[in-house]
C-alpha positions as CSV (number, residue, x, y, z in Angstrom):
1,M,144.7,101.7,123.9
2,S,141.9,102.9,121.5
3,S,138.3,102.3,122.5
4,Q,137.2,102.4,118.9
5,K,135.3,99.2,117.9
6,I,136.4,97.3,114.8
7,I,134.7,94.7,112.5
8,I,135.9,91.1,113.0
9,A,135.3,88.5,110.2
10,I,135.9,84.8,110.6
11,D,136.3,82.6,107.5
12,G,136.7,78.9,107.3
13,Y,135.3,75.5,106.1
14,S,131.7,74.6,106.6
15,S,130.8,73.1,110.0
16,C,134.2,73.9,111.6
17,G,132.7,75.9,114.4
18,K,132.9,79.5,112.9
19,S,129.5,80.4,114.1
20,T,129.9,79.0,117.6
21,L,133.2,80.9,117.9
22,A,131.9,84.1,116.4
23,N,128.8,84.1,118.5
24,E,130.7,83.6,121.8
25,L,133.3,86.2,120.8
26,A,130.6,88.7,120.0
27,K,128.9,88.1,123.4
28,R,132.2,88.6,125.3
29,L,133.2,91.7,123.4
30,K,129.6,93.0,123.4
31,Y,129.5,93.2,119.6
32,N,126.8,92.4,117.1
33,Y,127.0,89.0,115.6
34,I,126.1,89.1,112.0
35,D,125.4,85.6,110.7
36,S,125.7,85.8,106.9
37,G,124.3,82.2,106.6
38,A,121.1,83.3,108.4
39,M,120.9,86.3,106.0
40,Y,120.9,84.0,102.9
41,R,118.4,81.7,104.7
42,A,116.1,84.7,105.3
43,V,116.3,85.8,101.7
44,T,115.4,82.2,100.7
45,L,112.5,82.2,103.1
46,Y,111.2,85.4,101.6
47,F,111.6,84.0,98.1
48,L,109.7,80.8,99.0
49,R,106.9,82.7,100.8
50,N,106.4,84.9,97.8
51,N,106.8,82.3,95.1
52,I,109.8,84.1,93.5
53,D,111.2,82.3,90.5
54,F,115.0,82.0,91.4
55,S,115.8,81.9,87.7
56,D,113.9,85.1,86.8
57,H,116.4,88.0,87.1
58,G,113.6,90.7,87.2
59,E,111.6,88.8,89.9
60,V,114.8,88.4,92.0
61,L,115.7,92.1,91.7
62,N,112.1,93.2,92.6
63,A,112.0,90.8,95.6
64,I,115.4,92.0,96.9
65,A,114.1,95.6,96.9
66,D,111.4,94.5,99.3
67,I,113.7,92.8,101.8
68,H,115.2,94.4,104.9
69,L,117.4,92.3,107.1
70,T,118.4,93.1,110.7
71,F,119.6,91.2,113.7
72,Q,118.2,91.5,117.2
73,F,119.7,90.3,120.4
74,N,117.5,87.8,122.3
75,E,118.2,88.3,126.1
76,L,116.7,84.9,127.0
77,N,119.1,82.8,124.9
78,R,121.8,85.5,124.6
79,Q,121.8,85.0,120.8
80,S,121.7,87.3,117.8
81,E,118.6,86.4,115.8
82,I,117.8,87.3,112.1
83,C,114.8,89.5,111.3
84,L,113.2,89.7,107.9
85,N,111.2,92.9,107.4
86,D,110.9,93.3,111.2
87,E,109.8,89.7,111.8
88,N,112.0,87.5,113.9
89,V,112.5,84.4,111.6
90,A,115.4,82.8,113.5
91,S,113.6,79.5,113.9
92,L,111.9,79.6,110.5
93,V,115.1,79.9,108.5
94,R,116.2,76.5,109.8
95,D,113.2,74.8,108.1
96,M,114.1,71.9,105.8
97,L,112.6,73.5,102.7
98,V,114.8,76.6,103.3
99,S,117.8,74.4,103.9
100,E,117.2,72.6,100.6
101,K,117.0,75.8,98.6
102,V,119.5,78.2,100.3
103,S,122.5,77.1,98.3
104,E,120.6,77.8,95.1
105,V,119.5,81.3,96.3
106,A,123.0,82.1,97.7
107,A,124.5,81.3,94.3
108,I,122.5,84.2,92.6
109,R,124.9,87.1,92.1
110,E,122.3,89.8,92.9
111,V,121.5,88.0,96.2
112,R,125.2,87.9,97.2
113,S,125.6,91.6,96.3
114,F,122.5,92.4,98.3
115,A,123.7,90.4,101.3
116,V,127.1,92.1,101.2
117,A,125.5,95.6,101.1
118,Q,123.3,94.7,104.1
119,Q,126.4,93.5,106.0
120,K,128.2,96.7,105.2
121,R,125.2,98.7,106.4
122,M,125.2,96.8,109.6
123,G,129.0,97.0,109.9
124,K,128.9,100.8,109.9
125,K,127.7,100.6,113.5
126,K,131.1,99.0,114.3
127,G,130.1,97.1,117.3
128,N,126.6,97.0,118.4
129,N,123.1,98.3,118.5
130,Y,121.9,96.0,121.3
131,G,122.3,98.7,124.0
132,W,125.1,96.9,125.9
């Protein structure tokens, strides 16, 4: 049996338990859990903090260039948490204003391309960077 790590993706309907399943599976396999929804929320938080006009293509592209997303493992709650430019924003991305705007931001083609590129960058580690 190979000891090489692989990337696992879970797709499904909204609110069907994907995140719960994925997070638990990642913990048991000692894998990184990359929460794409949290990534879109972090981008939305950045846009809101910096008054980015979602409809301005140039502003969106300039803003994306200043965003770096990572996940860190919180030993206390045994959860993967989103970091925006090295700031843990896991609790902030669940704010009501972010929740109200995240669909609008996630619908922007450039934001989706950015998020996918970030996921691919994270996926190159094929398992973890938490020091399991």
